[in-house]
N, C-alpha and C positions, 0 to 999 in steps of 0.2 A: 370510723368508730363502730364497733361491733356491739349490738344490743341483744342480750339473751331474752328469748321469749319462752314462757312456760309451754309445756306440751299439752296440758289439760287444764281447763278451767272448771270449777265447781260452782254452779249457779244456784244460789239460795236467796232469792229475792221474791217479793210479792208479784203475783201474776201481772198486775198493771205496769210493773217496771221491767219485766223480764225481756221483752223484745228490745227495748232501748239499751239495756245492759249487754245483751248478747251481740247487738250491733257493734258496740264498743269493743267487746272481746274479739270479735272477728276482725275488726280494723286493726287490732293490736297484733294480729297474725296467729292467733291460737286456732288450731285445727280440730280440737276434740273438746267437747263440752258435756259434762254430767249435769243434767238439769233437774233440780228438785222443785222448780216452780210449777204449779199446776196448770200448765198451758203448753201448747205446741208452738215451737219456734221456727221461724223462717230463716234459713241460713244458706249460703252458697253450696254448690254441689261438692266442693272439696273440704267441707267441714262436716264432721260427724257429731251428732247429738244423740245422747242416750237419756231419755226422760224416765225418772224414777217416780212411780206413783206411790207416795207415802201412805195413803189410805189403804191401798191394796197390800202393801208390805206389812202394815200394822195388823190388818185383818188376818193375814196369813200367820203372823206370830200369835195372835190371840187364839186362832183356831188350834194351832199346835199346842198351846198351853192348856186349852180346855179339853183336849183329847189325849192327854197323857195317860199311860196305863198306871 
């Protein structure tokens, strides 16, 4: 039986749940994770994690809005 596994997981859980959820994601065979949880995650070397800092992104947008010509 062939089981399809998604290529990328998007993690949007509270900090205190993030590592346990990412452990499940890794066990499922997913190798790329976009992390919105405000924490660093521990994953095996063959898994790529990109963490998005929402506070920094919102600050950047706010700055752009307040400095329009």
